[in-house]
C-alpha positions as CSV (number, residue, x, y, z in Angstrom):
1,M,-67.5,29.4,112.5
2,I,-69.9,26.9,111.1
3,V,-73.4,26.7,112.6
4,L,-75.6,23.8,111.9
5,P,-79.5,23.6,112.4
6,D,-80.8,21.5,115.5
7,L,-83.0,18.9,113.7
8,S,-83.6,16.9,116.8
9,E,-87.3,17.9,117.2
10,E,-87.8,16.6,113.3
11,F,-87.1,13.1,113.9
12,E,-88.4,10.6,116.3
13,T,-85.8,8.2,118.0
14,I,-87.0,5.4,120.2
15,S,-85.1,4.8,122.9
16,R,-84.2,1.2,123.9
17,E,-84.7,1.9,127.5
18,R,-88.2,2.5,127.3
19,F,-89.1,-1.1,126.2
20,R,-88.2,-4.0,128.0
21,P,-86.6,-6.8,126.1
22,L,-89.1,-9.4,124.6
23,R,-88.3,-13.0,123.9
24,V,-90.2,-14.1,120.9
25,E,-90.3,-17.8,120.1
26,L,-89.3,-18.8,116.6
27,P,-90.0,-22.1,114.9
28,A,-88.5,-25.1,116.2
29,M,-86.6,-26.0,112.9
30,D,-85.4,-23.1,110.9
31,W,-82.8,-24.5,108.3
32,A,-82.2,-21.0,106.5
33,W,-79.0,-20.9,108.2
34,L,-78.1,-24.0,106.5
35,R,-79.2,-23.0,103.1
36,R,-77.3,-20.0,103.4
37,A,-74.4,-21.5,104.8
38,A,-74.4,-24.2,101.9
39,A,-74.7,-21.2,99.1
40,I,-71.5,-19.7,100.3
41,C,-69.6,-22.7,100.7
42,A,-70.6,-23.7,97.1
43,A,-69.8,-19.8,95.6
44,V,-65.9,-20.1,97.4
45,A,-65.7,-23.7,95.7
46,L,-66.6,-22.4,92.3
47,F,-64.5,-19.5,92.6
48,L,-61.9,-21.4,93.7
49,A,-62.1,-23.9,91.0
50,A,-62.3,-21.1,88.6
51,A,-59.1,-19.9,89.7
52,G,-57.6,-23.5,90.1
53,L,-57.9,-24.3,86.4
54,W,-55.2,-21.6,85.7
55,A,-52.7,-23.7,87.9
56,F,-51.9,-25.9,85.3
57,P,-50.4,-25.3,81.6
58,A,-52.3,-25.3,78.7
59,P,-51.0,-27.5,75.6
60,D,-52.2,-25.2,73.3
61,Q,-54.3,-22.2,72.1
62,A,-57.5,-24.1,72.2
63,V,-57.2,-25.5,75.2
64,V,-56.9,-22.1,76.8
65,L,-60.1,-20.8,75.4
66,I,-62.0,-23.7,77.3
67,K,-60.3,-23.0,80.2
68,L,-61.4,-19.4,79.8
69,G,-64.9,-20.0,79.2
70,A,-64.8,-22.6,81.9
71,S,-63.6,-20.2,84.5
72,L,-66.0,-17.4,83.2
73,A,-68.9,-19.8,83.9
74,M,-67.7,-21.0,87.2
75,G,-67.0,-17.2,88.8
76,A,-70.7,-16.3,87.4
77,G,-72.1,-19.2,89.1
78,G,-70.3,-18.3,92.4
79,A,-71.7,-14.9,92.0
80,A,-75.1,-16.1,91.2
81,L,-75.2,-18.3,94.4
82,L,-74.0,-15.5,96.8
83,G,-76.3,-13.1,95.3
84,M,-79.2,-15.7,96.2
85,V,-78.0,-15.4,99.8
86,E,-80.4,-13.5,101.9
87,T,-79.0,-10.4,103.2
88,E,-82.0,-9.2,105.2
89,T,-81.8,-11.1,108.6
90,G,-80.7,-7.7,109.9
91,M,-83.8,-5.9,108.8
92,A,-86.5,-5.2,111.2
93,R,-89.4,-6.9,111.9
94,V,-93.0,-5.5,111.7
95,Q,-95.8,-7.3,113.6
96,L,-99.5,-6.3,113.1
97,D,-101.9,-6.9,116.2
98,L,-105.1,-6.3,115.4
99,G,-106.4,-7.6,118.9
100,R,-104.7,-4.7,120.6
101,G,-104.8,-2.6,117.3
102,E,-101.2,-2.1,117.2
103,I,-98.2,-2.2,115.0
104,R,-95.0,-3.4,116.6
105,T,-91.1,-3.5,115.5
106,Y,-88.7,-5.9,116.2
107,E,-85.0,-5.8,115.9
108,R,-82.6,-8.9,115.7
109,A,-79.9,-8.7,118.5
110,P,-76.2,-9.8,117.1
111,T,-76.6,-12.4,119.8
112,G,-79.6,-14.0,118.1
113,G,-82.4,-12.6,120.7
114,I,-85.3,-10.6,119.1
115,T,-86.0,-7.0,120.7
116,L,-88.9,-5.0,120.9
117,T,-88.2,-1.7,119.5
118,G,-91.5,0.5,119.2
119,R,-95.2,-0.1,119.7
120,H,-97.5,2.3,117.4
121,D,-101.3,2.7,117.7
122,L,-103.4,2.0,114.6
123,A,-105.8,4.3,115.4
124,A,-103.4,7.2,115.7
125,M,-101.5,6.3,112.4
126,A,-102.6,9.0,109.5
127,E,-102.0,6.9,107.0
128,I,-101.3,3.2,106.4
129,S,-100.6,1.7,102.8
130,L,-98.9,-0.8,100.7
131,H,-97.5,0.4,97.5
132,N,-94.8,-1.3,95.5
133,G,-94.1,-3.9,97.8
134,T,-93.5,-1.7,100.6
135,F,-95.4,-1.3,103.9
136,F,-95.8,2.4,105.4
137,A,-97.5,3.9,108.1
138,R,-97.3,7.5,108.5
139,S,-98.2,8.9,112.2
140,A,-100.3,11.8,112.6
141,E,-97.1,14.1,113.0
142,G,-96.3,13.0,109.7
143,R,-93.4,10.9,110.5
144,F,-92.8,7.2,109.3
145,A,-93.4,4.7,111.9
146,V,-93.0,1.8,109.9
147,S,-91.3,1.3,106.2
148,I,-90.5,-2.0,105.3
149,P,-90.2,-4.1,102.1
150,V,-93.0,-7.1,101.5
151,R,-91.8,-10.0,100.0
152,G,-94.3,-12.1,98.4
153,R,-97.8,-12.0,97.0
154,A,-99.3,-14.0,99.9
155,K,-97.9,-11.5,102.5
156,E,-99.4,-8.8,100.5
157,R,-102.6,-10.3,100.4
158,A,-102.6,-11.0,104.0
159,I,-101.7,-7.5,104.9
160,R,-104.6,-6.1,102.8
161,A,-107.0,-8.4,103.9
162,A,-106.2,-7.6,107.5
163,L,-105.8,-3.7,107.4
164,R,-108.9,-3.6,104.8
165,L,-106.6,-2.0,102.3
166,S,-107.3,-1.3,98.7
């Protein structure tokens, strides 16, 4: 028989039933989806072209080496384009509301809507820090309320100015 410890008290779970869904207006023209689609299409085209080079026979060994170099370059270009595609669309979003004194976390639903998943009082936070490009907020119980990467120096400066972090 195996006995496992009950760890349910150590982790805080946020029930979606506690919060009513909140619809947030997104910017009118968000072209990020078009950039991602174009990068994916270009990457697929480069991969197909790299494979397509080998569909035709080469007359001598020099052409084989040229084909090899071209196919490796096109494959690397396709891989670089796929690496540029943003994968953080599924990440949670965080909003600092200094007027109400709270940190709100949101999640994007698969249908495209945005749902409020948590509200945390700024005054009740034991620790709020921005370190190595990651924003942390820890509750008085020692649990992480928020831990999310911050992309870009402008966003880091704005968070530091708003929260008066050093």
